[in-house]
CHARMM internal coordinates of N, CA and C (Angstrom, degrees):
IC EDIT
DIST 1 N 1 CA 1.4467
DIST 1 CA 1 C 1.5455
ANGL 1 N 1 CA 1 C 110.11
DIST 1 C 2 N 1.3242
ANGL 1 CA 1 C 2 N 114.39
DIHE 1 N 1 CA 1 C 2 N 148.20
DIST 2 N 2 CA 1.4396
ANGL 1 C 2 N 2 CA 120.31
DIHE 1 CA 1 C 2 N 2 CA -179.64
DIST 2 CA 2 C 1.5337
ANGL 2 N 2 CA 2 C 110.97
DIHE 1 C 2 N 2 CA 2 C -110.53
DIST 2 C 3 N 1.3131
ANGL 2 CA 2 C 3 N 115.50
DIHE 2 N 2 CA 2 C 3 N 145.10
DIST 3 N 3 CA 1.4754
ANGL 2 C 3 N 3 CA 121.15
DIHE 2 CA 2 C 3 N 3 CA 176.80
DIST 3 CA 3 C 1.5566
ANGL 3 N 3 CA 3 C 106.68
DIHE 2 C 3 N 3 CA 3 C -76.03
DIST 3 C 4 N 1.3290
ANGL 3 CA 3 C 4 N 114.20
DIHE 3 N 3 CA 3 C 4 N 144.85
DIST 4 N 4 CA 1.4418
ANGL 3 C 4 N 4 CA 119.73
DIHE 3 CA 3 C 4 N 4 CA 178.42
DIST 4 CA 4 C 1.5343
ANGL 4 N 4 CA 4 C 111.63
DIHE 3 C 4 N 4 CA 4 C -152.66
DIST 4 C 5 N 1.3432
ANGL 4 CA 4 C 5 N 113.79
DIHE 4 N 4 CA 4 C 5 N 169.31
DIST 5 N 5 CA 1.4745
ANGL 4 C 5 N 5 CA 120.29
DIHE 4 CA 4 C 5 N 5 CA 171.68
DIST 5 CA 5 C 1.5334
ANGL 5 N 5 CA 5 C 106.91
DIHE 4 C 5 N 5 CA 5 C -142.14
DIST 5 C 6 N 1.3002
ANGL 5 CA 5 C 6 N 114.54
DIHE 5 N 5 CA 5 C 6 N 168.88
DIST 6 N 6 CA 1.4787
ANGL 5 C 6 N 6 CA 116.84
DIHE 5 CA 5 C 6 N 6 CA -176.92
DIST 6 CA 6 C 1.4878
ANGL 6 N 6 CA 6 C 112.47
DIHE 5 C 6 N 6 CA 6 C 161.30
DIST 6 C 7 N 1.3381
ANGL 6 CA 6 C 7 N 116.96
DIHE 6 N 6 CA 6 C 7 N -145.37
DIST 7 N 7 CA 1.4776
ANGL 6 C 7 N 7 CA 121.54
DIHE 6 CA 6 C 7 N 7 CA 177.60
DIST 7 CA 7 C 1.5136
ANGL 7 N 7 CA 7 C 108.35
DIHE 6 C 7 N 7 CA 7 C -152.02
DIST 7 C 8 N 1.3424
ANGL 7 CA 7 C 8 N 113.05
DIHE 7 N 7 CA 7 C 8 N 151.74
DIST 8 N 8 CA 1.4860
ANGL 7 C 8 N 8 CA 119.04
DIHE 7 CA 7 C 8 N 8 CA 178.04
DIST 8 CA 8 C 1.5322
ANGL 8 N 8 CA 8 C 105.95
DIHE 7 C 8 N 8 CA 8 C -128.80
DIST 8 C 9 N 1.3053
ANGL 8 CA 8 C 9 N 115.87
DIHE 8 N 8 CA 8 C 9 N 163.84
DIST 9 N 9 CA 1.4431
ANGL 8 C 9 N 9 CA 121.65
DIHE 8 CA 8 C 9 N 9 CA -177.95
DIST 9 CA 9 C 1.5309
ANGL 9 N 9 CA 9 C 110.47
DIHE 8 C 9 N 9 CA 9 C -106.90
DIST 9 C 10 N 1.3497
ANGL 9 CA 9 C 10 N 115.13
DIHE 9 N 9 CA 9 C 10 N 137.51
DIST 10 N 10 CA 1.4745
ANGL 9 C 10 N 10 CA 119.73
DIHE 9 CA 9 C 10 N 10 CA 177.33
DIST 10 CA 10 C 1.4998
ANGL 10 N 10 CA 10 C 106.70
DIHE 9 C 10 N 10 CA 10 C -144.41
DIST 10 C 11 N 1.3567
ANGL 10 CA 10 C 11 N 115.56
DIHE 10 N 10 CA 10 C 11 N 157.68
DIST 11 N 11 CA 1.4059
ANGL 10 C 11 N 11 CA 123.97
DIHE 10 CA 10 C 11 N 11 CA 179.77
DIST 11 CA 11 C 1.5467
ANGL 11 N 11 CA 11 C 110.40
DIHE 10 C 11 N 11 CA 11 C -84.53
DIST 11 C 12 N 1.3376
ANGL 11 CA 11 C 12 N 116.35
DIHE 11 N 11 CA 11 C 12 N 125.15
DIST 12 N 12 CA 1.4955
ANGL 11 C 12 N 12 CA 120.59
DIHE 11 CA 11 C 12 N 12 CA 178.43
DIST 12 CA 12 C 1.5127
ANGL 12 N 12 CA 12 C 107.33
DIHE 11 C 12 N 12 CA 12 C -99.38
DIST 12 C 13 N 1.3505
ANGL 12 CA 12 C 13 N 115.44
DIHE 12 N 12 CA 12 C 13 N 116.23
DIST 13 N 13 CA 1.4558
ANGL 12 C 13 N 13 CA 121.90
DIHE 12 CA 12 C 13 N 13 CA -177.16
DIST 13 CA 13 C 1.5519
ANGL 13 N 13 CA 13 C 111.92
DIHE 12 C 13 N 13 CA 13 C -63.17
DIST 13 C 14 N 1.3466
ANGL 13 CA 13 C 14 N 116.59
DIHE 13 N 13 CA 13 C 14 N -40.67
DIST 14 N 14 CA 1.4685
ANGL 13 C 14 N 14 CA 119.71
DIHE 13 CA 13 C 14 N 14 CA -177.88
DIST 14 CA 14 C 1.5413
ANGL 14 N 14 CA 14 C 111.84
DIHE 13 C 14 N 14 CA 14 C -66.65
DIST 14 C 15 N 1.3501
ANGL 14 CA 14 C 15 N 115.50
DIHE 14 N 14 CA 14 C 15 N -43.34
DIST 15 N 15 CA 1.5008
ANGL 14 C 15 N 15 CA 119.65
DIHE 14 CA 14 C 15 N 15 CA -179.96
DIST 15 CA 15 C 1.4968
ANGL 15 N 15 CA 15 C 111.00
DIHE 14 C 15 N 15 CA 15 C -82.23
DIST 15 C 16 N 1.3197
ANGL 15 CA 15 C 16 N 117.86
DIHE 15 N 15 CA 15 C 16 N -16.58
DIST 16 N 16 CA 1.4881
ANGL 15 C 16 N 16 CA 124.58
DIHE 15 CA 15 C 16 N 16 CA -177.95
DIST 16 CA 16 C 1.4913
ANGL 16 N 16 CA 16 C 112.72
DIHE 15 C 16 N 16 CA 16 C 55.65
DIST 16 C 17 N 1.3557
ANGL 16 CA 16 C 17 N 114.32
DIHE 16 N 16 CA 16 C 17 N 44.01
DIST 17 N 17 CA 1.4929
ANGL 16 C 17 N 17 CA 121.04
DIHE 16 CA 16 C 17 N 17 CA 175.69
DIST 17 CA 17 C 1.5283
ANGL 17 N 17 CA 17 C 108.67
DIHE 16 C 17 N 17 CA 17 C -157.45
DIST 17 C 18 N 1.2957
ANGL 17 CA 17 C 18 N 116.96
DIHE 17 N 17 CA 17 C 18 N 169.53
DIST 18 N 18 CA 1.4483
ANGL 17 C 18 N 18 CA 122.25
DIHE 17 CA 17 C 18 N 18 CA 176.74
DIST 18 CA 18 C 1.5243
ANGL 18 N 18 CA 18 C 110.16
DIHE 17 C 18 N 18 CA 18 C -84.08
DIST 18 C 19 N 1.3494
ANGL 18 CA 18 C 19 N 115.18
DIHE 18 N 18 CA 18 C 19 N 139.18
DIST 19 N 19 CA 1.4534
ANGL 18 C 19 N 19 CA 122.22
DIHE 18 CA 18 C 19 N 19 CA -178.98
DIST 19 CA 19 C 1.5510
ANGL 19 N 19 CA 19 C 109.56
DIHE 18 C 19 N 19 CA 19 C -129.94
DIST 19 C 20 N 1.2944
ANGL 19 CA 19 C 20 N 117.03
DIHE 19 N 19 CA 19 C 20 N 151.79
DIST 20 N 20 CA 1.4744
ANGL 19 C 20 N 20 CA 122.48
DIHE 19 CA 19 C 20 N 20 CA 176.38
DIST 20 CA 20 C 1.5463
ANGL 20 N 20 CA 20 C 108.47
DIHE 19 C 20 N 20 CA 20 C -88.82
DIST 20 C 21 N 1.2826
ANGL 20 CA 20 C 21 N 116.83
DIHE 20 N 20 CA 20 C 21 N 130.01
DIST 21 N 21 CA 1.4799
ANGL 20 C 21 N 21 CA 123.40
DIHE 20 CA 20 C 21 N 21 CA 178.82
DIST 21 CA 21 C 1.4885
ANGL 21 N 21 CA 21 C 110.47
DIHE 20 C 21 N 21 CA 21 C -113.07
DIST 21 C 22 N 1.3317
ANGL 21 CA 21 C 22 N 119.34
DIHE 21 N 21 CA 21 C 22 N 113.67
DIST 22 N 22 CA 1.5093
ANGL 21 C 22 N 22 CA 120.73
DIHE 21 CA 21 C 22 N 22 CA -177.45
DIST 22 CA 22 C 1.5386
ANGL 22 N 22 CA 22 C 110.54
DIHE 21 C 22 N 22 CA 22 C -76.11
DIST 22 C 23 N 1.3233
ANGL 22 CA 22 C 23 N 115.51
DIHE 22 N 22 CA 22 C 23 N 150.85
DIST 23 N 23 CA 1.4635
ANGL 22 C 23 N 23 CA 121.67
DIHE 22 CA 22 C 23 N 23 CA 171.98
DIST 23 CA 23 C 1.5235
ANGL 23 N 23 CA 23 C 107.74
DIHE 22 C 23 N 23 CA 23 C -134.26
DIST 23 C 24 N 1.3305
ANGL 23 CA 23 C 24 N 117.98
DIHE 23 N 23 CA 23 C 24 N 141.61
DIST 24 N 24 CA 1.4574
ANGL 23 C 24 N 24 CA 122.31
DIHE 23 CA 23 C 24 N 24 CA -177.71
DIST 24 CA 24 C 1.5231
ANGL 24 N 24 CA 24 C 112.35
DIHE 23 C 24 N 24 CA 24 C -98.98
DIST 24 C 25 N 1.3260
ANGL 24 CA 24 C 25 N 117.94
DIHE 24 N 24 CA 24 C 25 N -15.72
DIST 25 N 25 CA 1.4349
ANGL 24 C 25 N 25 CA 122.20
DIHE 24 CA 24 C 25 N 25 CA -175.99
DIST 25 CA 25 C 1.5285
ANGL 25 N 25 CA 25 C 109.39
DIHE 24 C 25 N 25 CA 25 C -147.79
DIST 25 C 26 N 1.3179
ANGL 25 CA 25 C 26 N 114.20
DIHE 25 N 25 CA 25 C 26 N 128.01
DIST 26 N 26 CA 1.4523
ANGL 25 C 26 N 26 CA 120.27
DIHE 25 CA 25 C 26 N 26 CA 175.96
DIST 26 CA 26 C 1.5124
ANGL 26 N 26 CA 26 C 112.64
DIHE 25 C 26 N 26 CA 26 C -156.96
DIST 26 C 27 N 1.3064
ANGL 26 CA 26 C 27 N 118.26
DIHE 26 N 26 CA 26 C 27 N 164.15
DIST 27 N 27 CA 1.4756
ANGL 26 C 27 N 27 CA 121.06
DIHE 26 CA 26 C 27 N 27 CA 174.50
DIST 27 CA 27 C 1.5224
ANGL 27 N 27 CA 27 C 109.68
DIHE 26 C 27 N 27 CA 27 C -113.91
DIST 27 C 28 N 1.3564
ANGL 27 CA 27 C 28 N 115.78
DIHE 27 N 27 CA 27 C 28 N 116.62
DIST 28 N 28 CA 1.4272
ANGL 27 C 28 N 28 CA 121.25
DIHE 27 CA 27 C 28 N 28 CA -179.71
DIST 28 CA 28 C 1.5268
ANGL 28 N 28 CA 28 C 110.22
DIHE 27 C 28 N 28 CA 28 C -76.87
DIST 28 C 29 N 1.3184
ANGL 28 CA 28 C 29 N 118.96
DIHE 28 N 28 CA 28 C 29 N 125.65
DIST 29 N 29 CA 1.4471
ANGL 28 C 29 N 29 CA 124.28
DIHE 28 CA 28 C 29 N 29 CA -179.73
DIST 29 CA 29 C 1.5253
ANGL 29 N 29 CA 29 C 111.58
DIHE 28 C 29 N 29 CA 29 C -92.91
DIST 29 C 30 N 1.3543
ANGL 29 CA 29 C 30 N 116.27
DIHE 29 N 29 CA 29 C 30 N -58.04
DIST 30 N 30 CA 1.4373
ANGL 29 C 30 N 30 CA 120.23
DIHE 29 CA 29 C 30 N 30 CA -178.60
DIST 30 CA 30 C 1.5282
ANGL 30 N 30 CA 30 C 108.50
DIHE 29 C 30 N 30 CA 30 C -169.50
DIST 30 C 31 N 1.4012
ANGL 30 CA 30 C 31 N 115.06
DIHE 30 N 30 CA 30 C 31 N 175.58
DIST 31 N 31 CA 1.4404
ANGL 30 C 31 N 31 CA 119.80
DIHE 30 CA 30 C 31 N 31 CA 177.01
DIST 31 CA 31 C 1.5298
ANGL 31 N 31 CA 31 C 108.72
DIHE 30 C 31 N 31 CA 31 C -89.11
DIST 31 C 32 N 1.3329
ANGL 31 CA 31 C 32 N 115.47
DIHE 31 N 31 CA 31 C 32 N 155.57
DIST 32 N 32 CA 1.4193
ANGL 31 C 32 N 32 CA 123.10
DIHE 31 CA 31 C 32 N 32 CA 177.73
DIST 32 CA 32 C 1.5050
ANGL 32 N 32 CA 32 C 111.85
DIHE 31 C 32 N 32 CA 32 C -145.81
DIST 32 C 33 N 1.3274
ANGL 32 CA 32 C 33 N 117.80
DIHE 32 N 32 CA 32 C 33 N -176.10
DIST 33 N 33 CA 1.4626
ANGL 32 C 33 N 33 CA 123.81
DIHE 32 CA 32 C 33 N 33 CA -179.91
DIST 33 CA 33 C 1.4979
ANGL 33 N 33 CA 33 C 108.44
DIHE 32 C 33 N 33 CA 33 C -123.96
DIST 33 C 34 N 1.3587
ANGL 33 CA 33 C 34 N 116.31
DIHE 33 N 33 CA 33 C 34 N 145.59
DIST 34 N 34 CA 1.4739
ANGL 33 C 34 N 34 CA 121.56
DIHE 33 CA 33 C 34 N 34 CA 171.82
DIST 34 CA 34 C 1.5425
ANGL 34 N 34 CA 34 C 105.21
DIHE 33 C 34 N 34 CA 34 C -138.81
DIST 34 C 35 N 1.3238
ANGL 34 CA 34 C 35 N 114.76
DIHE 34 N 34 CA 34 C 35 N 174.53
DIST 35 N 35 CA 1.4619
ANGL 34 C 35 N 35 CA 118.06
DIHE 34 CA 34 C 35 N 35 CA 179.92
DIST 35 CA 35 C 1.5120
ANGL 35 N 35 CA 35 C 111.10
DIHE 34 C 35 N 35 CA 35 C -153.10
DIST 35 C 36 N 1.3181
ANGL 35 CA 35 C 36 N 116.49
DIHE 35 N 35 CA 35 C 36 N 161.97
DIST 36 N 36 CA 1.4748
ANGL 35 C 36 N 36 CA 125.42
DIHE 35 CA 35 C 36 N 36 CA 171.68
DIST 36 CA 36 C 1.4926
ANGL 36 N 36 CA 36 C 107.10
DIHE 35 C 36 N 36 CA 36 C -122.11
DIST 36 C 37 N 1.3015
ANGL 36 CA 36 C 37 N 119.44
DIHE 36 N 36 CA 36 C 37 N 142.00
DIST 37 N 37 CA 1.4884
ANGL 36 C 37 N 37 CA 124.38
DIHE 36 CA 36 C 37 N 37 CA 175.75
DIST 37 CA 37 C 1.5537
ANGL 37 N 37 CA 37 C 110.05
DIHE 36 C 37 N 37 CA 37 C -92.26
DIST 37 C 38 N 1.2921
ANGL 37 CA 37 C 38 N 113.97
DIHE 37 N 37 CA 37 C 38 N 130.61
DIST 38 N 38 CA 1.4659
ANGL 37 C 38 N 38 CA 121.53
DIHE 37 CA 37 C 38 N 38 CA 175.43
DIST 38 CA 38 C 1.5322
ANGL 38 N 38 CA 38 C 108.92
DIHE 37 C 38 N 38 CA 38 C -126.48
DIST 38 C 39 N 1.2915
ANGL 38 CA 38 C 39 N 116.38
DIHE 38 N 38 CA 38 C 39 N 168.59
DIST 39 N 39 CA 1.4772
ANGL 38 C 39 N 39 CA 121.34
DIHE 38 CA 38 C 39 N 39 CA 179.66
DIST 39 CA 39 C 1.5472
ANGL 39 N 39 CA 39 C 110.54
DIHE 38 C 39 N 39 CA 39 C -57.34
DIST 39 C 40 N 1.3024
ANGL 39 CA 39 C 40 N 115.71
DIHE 39 N 39 CA 39 C 40 N -37.61
DIST 40 N 40 CA 1.4946
ANGL 39 C 40 N 40 CA 121.50
DIHE 39 CA 39 C 40 N 40 CA -177.77
DIST 40 CA 40 C 1.5125
ANGL 40 N 40 CA 40 C 111.92
DIHE 39 C 40 N 40 CA 40 C -83.61
DIST 40 C 41 N 1.3248
ANGL 40 CA 40 C 41 N 119.05
DIHE 40 N 40 CA 40 C 41 N -4.35
DIST 41 N 41 CA 1.4576
ANGL 40 C 41 N 41 CA 122.18
DIHE 40 CA 40 C 41 N 41 CA 179.99
DIST 41 CA 41 C 1.5131
ANGL 41 N 41 CA 41 C 112.43
DIHE 40 C 41 N 41 CA 41 C 127.32
DIST 41 C 42 N 1.3470
ANGL 41 CA 41 C 42 N 117.75
DIHE 41 N 41 CA 41 C 42 N -178.11
DIST 42 N 42 CA 1.4270
ANGL 41 C 42 N 42 CA 121.19
DIHE 41 CA 41 C 42 N 42 CA -176.94
DIST 42 CA 42 C 1.5281
ANGL 42 N 42 CA 42 C 112.66
DIHE 41 C 42 N 42 CA 42 C -75.76
DIST 42 C 43 N 1.3332
ANGL 42 CA 42 C 43 N 116.94
DIHE 42 N 42 CA 42 C 43 N 152.77
DIST 43 N 43 CA 1.4296
ANGL 42 C 43 N 43 CA 123.87
DIHE 42 CA 42 C 43 N 43 CA 172.25
DIST 43 CA 43 C 1.5098
ANGL 43 N 43 CA 43 C 109.25
DIHE 42 C 43 N 43 CA 43 C -120.88
DIST 43 C 44 N 1.3640
ANGL 43 CA 43 C 44 N 117.56
DIHE 43 N 43 CA 43 C 44 N 113.57
DIST 44 N 44 CA 1.4314
ANGL 43 C 44 N 44 CA 123.26
DIHE 43 CA 43 C 44 N 44 CA -177.74
DIST 44 CA 44 C 1.5306
ANGL 44 N 44 CA 44 C 112.27
DIHE 43 C 44 N 44 CA 44 C -87.85
DIST 44 C 45 N 1.3300
ANGL 44 CA 44 C 45 N 117.31
DIHE 44 N 44 CA 44 C 45 N 146.57
DIST 45 N 45 CA 1.4559
ANGL 44 C 45 N 45 CA 121.32
DIHE 44 CA 44 C 45 N 45 CA 173.71
DIST 45 CA 45 C 1.5645
ANGL 45 N 45 CA 45 C 110.25
DIHE 44 C 45 N 45 CA 45 C -150.48
DIST 45 C 46 N 1.3340
ANGL 45 CA 45 C 46 N 115.12
DIHE 45 N 45 CA 45 C 46 N 159.48
DIST 46 N 46 CA 1.4621
ANGL 45 C 46 N 46 CA 121.80
DIHE 45 CA 45 C 46 N 46 CA -177.54
DIST 46 CA 46 C 1.4996
ANGL 46 N 46 CA 46 C 110.73
DIHE 45 C 46 N 46 CA 46 C -87.92
DIST 46 C 47 N 1.3243
ANGL 46 CA 46 C 47 N 116.23
DIHE 46 N 46 CA 46 C 47 N 136.84
DIST 47 N 47 CA 1.4640
ANGL 46 C 47 N 47 CA 123.37
DIHE 46 CA 46 C 47 N 47 CA 176.42
DIST 47 CA 47 C 1.5417
ANGL 47 N 47 CA 47 C 108.19
DIHE 46 C 47 N 47 CA 47 C -128.42
DIST 47 C 48 N 1.3370
ANGL 47 CA 47 C 48 N 113.34
DIHE 47 N 47 CA 47 C 48 N 159.47
DIST 48 N 48 CA 1.4579
ANGL 47 C 48 N 48 CA 118.08
DIHE 47 CA 47 C 48 N 48 CA 171.38
DIST 48 CA 48 C 1.5286
ANGL 48 N 48 CA 48 C 108.79
DIHE 47 C 48 N 48 CA 48 C -102.14
DIST 48 C 49 N 1.3373
ANGL 48 CA 48 C 49 N 117.37
DIHE 48 N 48 CA 48 C 49 N 149.93
DIST 49 N 49 CA 1.4281
ANGL 48 C 49 N 49 CA 120.13
DIHE 48 CA 48 C 49 N 49 CA 175.47
DIST 49 CA 49 C 1.5618
ANGL 49 N 49 CA 49 C 106.63
DIHE 48 C 49 N 49 CA 49 C -101.64
DIST 49 C 50 N 1.3101
ANGL 49 CA 49 C 50 N 115.37
DIHE 49 N 49 CA 49 C 50 N 112.07
DIST 50 N 50 CA 1.4629
ANGL 49 C 50 N 50 CA 121.56
DIHE 49 CA 49 C 50 N 50 CA -170.04
DIST 50 CA 50 C 1.5278
ANGL 50 N 50 CA 50 C 109.09
DIHE 49 C 50 N 50 CA 50 C -123.40
DIST 50 C 51 N 1.3469
ANGL 50 CA 50 C 51 N 115.58
DIHE 50 N 50 CA 50 C 51 N 132.66
DIST 51 N 51 CA 1.4793
ANGL 50 C 51 N 51 CA 123.05
DIHE 50 CA 50 C 51 N 51 CA 177.21
DIST 51 CA 51 C 1.5140
ANGL 51 N 51 CA 51 C 107.11
DIHE 50 C 51 N 51 CA 51 C -98.99
DIST 51 C 52 N 1.3413
ANGL 51 CA 51 C 52 N 115.87
DIHE 51 N 51 CA 51 C 52 N 126.67
DIST 52 N 52 CA 1.5150
ANGL 51 C 52 N 52 CA 120.23
DIHE 51 CA 51 C 52 N 52 CA 177.99
DIST 52 CA 52 C 1.5564
ANGL 52 N 52 CA 52 C 107.86
DIHE 51 C 52 N 52 CA 52 C -89.03
DIST 52 C 53 N 1.3482
ANGL 52 CA 52 C 53 N 116.50
DIHE 52 N 52 CA 52 C 53 N 165.32
DIST 53 N 53 CA 1.4364
ANGL 52 C 53 N 53 CA 120.65
DIHE 52 CA 52 C 53 N 53 CA -176.72
DIST 53 CA 53 C 1.5512
ANGL 53 N 53 CA 53 C 114.66
DIHE 52 C 53 N 53 CA 53 C -58.79
DIST 53 C 54 N 1.3461
ANGL 53 CA 53 C 54 N 115.16
DIHE 53 N 53 CA 53 C 54 N -27.12
DIST 54 N 54 CA 1.4501
ANGL 53 C 54 N 54 CA 118.69
DIHE 53 CA 53 C 54 N 54 CA 179.22
DIST 54 CA 54 C 1.5628
ANGL 54 N 54 CA 54 C 113.20
DIHE 53 C 54 N 54 CA 54 C -84.49
DIST 54 C 55 N 1.3163
ANGL 54 CA 54 C 55 N 116.52
DIHE 54 N 54 CA 54 C 55 N 4.92
DIST 55 N 55 CA 1.4446
ANGL 54 C 55 N 55 CA 121.61
DIHE 54 CA 54 C 55 N 55 CA 179.58
DIST 55 CA 55 C 1.5166
ANGL 55 N 55 CA 55 C 115.27
DIHE 54 C 55 N 55 CA 55 C 92.50
DIST 55 C 56 N 1.2993
ANGL 55 CA 55 C 56 N 118.12
DIHE 55 N 55 CA 55 C 56 N -9.10
DIST 56 N 56 CA 1.4510
ANGL 55 C 56 N 56 CA 119.86
DIHE 55 CA 55 C 56 N 56 CA -179.92
DIST 56 CA 56 C 1.5216
ANGL 56 N 56 CA 56 C 108.95
DIHE 55 C 56 N 56 CA 56 C -71.26
DIST 56 C 57 N 1.3401
ANGL 56 CA 56 C 57 N 115.60
DIHE 56 N 56 CA 56 C 57 N 144.64
DIST 57 N 57 CA 1.4583
ANGL 56 C 57 N 57 CA 122.52
DIHE 56 CA 56 C 57 N 57 CA 178.38
DIST 57 CA 57 C 1.4795
ANGL 57 N 57 CA 57 C 106.81
DIHE 56 C 57 N 57 CA 57 C -108.84
DIST 57 C 58 N 1.3616
ANGL 57 CA 57 C 58 N 117.33
DIHE 57 N 57 CA 57 C 58 N 129.05
DIST 58 N 58 CA 1.4437
ANGL 57 C 58 N 58 CA 122.47
DIHE 57 CA 57 C 58 N 58 CA 177.06
DIST 58 CA 58 C 1.4980
ANGL 58 N 58 CA 58 C 110.45
DIHE 57 C 58 N 58 CA 58 C -127.18
DIST 58 C 59 N 1.3400
ANGL 58 CA 58 C 59 N 117.16
DIHE 58 N 58 CA 58 C 59 N 162.67
DIST 59 N 59 CA 1.4515
ANGL 58 C 59 N 59 CA 121.77
DIHE 58 CA 58 C 59 N 59 CA -178.31
DIST 59 CA 59 C 1.4873
ANGL 59 N 59 CA 59 C 110.27
DIHE 58 C 59 N 59 CA 59 C -127.82
DIST 59 C 60 N 1.3654
ANGL 59 CA 59 C 60 N 117.46
DIHE 59 N 59 CA 59 C 60 N 80.21
DIST 60 N 60 CA 1.4743
ANGL 59 C 60 N 60 CA 119.20
DIHE 59 CA 59 C 60 N 60 CA 177.93
DIST 60 CA 60 C 1.5070
ANGL 60 N 60 CA 60 C 111.06
DIHE 59 C 60 N 60 CA 60 C -73.03
DIST 60 C 61 N 1.3317
ANGL 60 CA 60 C 61 N 114.65
DIHE 60 N 60 CA 60 C 61 N 151.78
DIST 61 N 61 CA 1.4696
ANGL 60 C 61 N 61 CA 121.07
DIHE 60 CA 60 C 61 N 61 CA 173.36
DIST 61 CA 61 C 1.5337
ANGL 61 N 61 CA 61 C 108.65
DIHE 60 C 61 N 61 CA 61 C -58.44
DIST 61 C 62 N 1.3297
ANGL 61 CA 61 C 62 N 116.03
DIHE 61 N 61 CA 61 C 62 N 146.65
DIST 62 N 62 CA 1.4558
ANGL 61 C 62 N 62 CA 120.40
DIHE 61 CA 61 C 62 N 62 CA -175.90
DIST 62 CA 62 C 1.5465
ANGL 62 N 62 CA 62 C 115.05
DIHE 61 C 62 N 62 CA 62 C -51.45
DIST 62 C 63 N 1.3426
ANGL 62 CA 62 C 63 N 114.21
DIHE 62 N 62 CA 62 C 63 N -40.13
DIST 63 N 63 CA 1.4805
ANGL 62 C 63 N 63 CA 118.55
DIHE 62 CA 62 C 63 N 63 CA -178.86
DIST 63 CA 63 C 1.5385
ANGL 63 N 63 CA 63 C 114.04
DIHE 62 C 63 N 63 CA 63 C -71.51
DIST 63 C 64 N 1.2871
ANGL 63 CA 63 C 64 N 116.87
DIHE 63 N 63 CA 63 C 64 N -10.65
DIST 64 N 64 CA 1.4916
ANGL 63 C 64 N 64 CA 122.63
DIHE 63 CA 63 C 64 N 64 CA -179.44
DIST 64 CA 64 C 1.5129
ANGL 64 N 64 CA 64 C 112.46
DIHE 63 C 64 N 64 CA 64 C -93.90
DIST 64 C 65 N 1.3279
ANGL 64 CA 64 C 65 N 120.31
DIHE 64 N 64 CA 64 C 65 N 5.25
DIST 65 N 65 CA 1.4451
ANGL 64 C 65 N 65 CA 123.66
DIHE 64 CA 64 C 65 N 65 CA -177.50
DIST 65 CA 65 C 1.5003
ANGL 65 N 65 CA 65 C 109.08
DIHE 64 C 65 N 65 CA 65 C -111.39
DIST 65 C 66 N 1.3587
ANGL 65 CA 65 C 66 N 114.61
DIHE 65 N 65 CA 65 C 66 N 135.94
DIST 66 N 66 CA 1.4904
ANGL 65 C 66 N 66 CA 121.07
DIHE 65 CA 65 C 66 N 66 CA 173.27
DIST 66 CA 66 C 1.4948
ANGL 66 N 66 CA 66 C 108.19
DIHE 65 C 66 N 66 CA 66 C -127.05
DIST 66 C 67 N 1.2819
ANGL 66 CA 66 C 67 N 116.88
DIHE 66 N 66 CA 66 C 67 N 122.49
DIST 67 N 67 CA 1.5167
ANGL 66 C 67 N 67 CA 121.99
DIHE 66 CA 66 C 67 N 67 CA 178.33
DIST 67 CA 67 C 1.5020
ANGL 67 N 67 CA 67 C 107.14
DIHE 66 C 67 N 67 CA 67 C -76.14
DIST 67 C 68 N 1.3354
ANGL 67 CA 67 C 68 N 115.38
DIHE 67 N 67 CA 67 C 68 N 134.96
DIST 68 N 68 CA 1.4687
ANGL 67 C 68 N 68 CA 121.03
DIHE 67 CA 67 C 68 N 68 CA 179.84
DIST 68 CA 68 C 1.5124
ANGL 68 N 68 CA 68 C 115.54
DIHE 67 C 68 N 68 CA 68 C -105.35
DIST 68 C 69 N 1.3520
ANGL 68 CA 68 C 69 N 118.48
DIHE 68 N 68 CA 68 C 69 N -13.93
DIST 69 N 69 CA 1.4805
ANGL 68 C 69 N 69 CA 120.21
DIHE 68 CA 68 C 69 N 69 CA 173.91
DIST 69 CA 69 C 1.4814
ANGL 69 N 69 CA 69 C 109.44
DIHE 68 C 69 N 69 CA 69 C -156.41
END
COOR INIT
IC SEED 1 N 1 CA 1 C
IC BUILD
């Protein structure tokens, strides 16, 4: 596994919108796929599977990940 930093997106209930949450330390496990549904059909995109120091697993968009070592 490689060390990385970056940001992931999550829904904020109070703000009632999606926000980007930065992280300074994570362990990259592998690449994966995610999608969004639209009226015209699904839109697929690449995500990384990243484990944070507290054990939480997040899936940031590929462009939001920076490898640190």
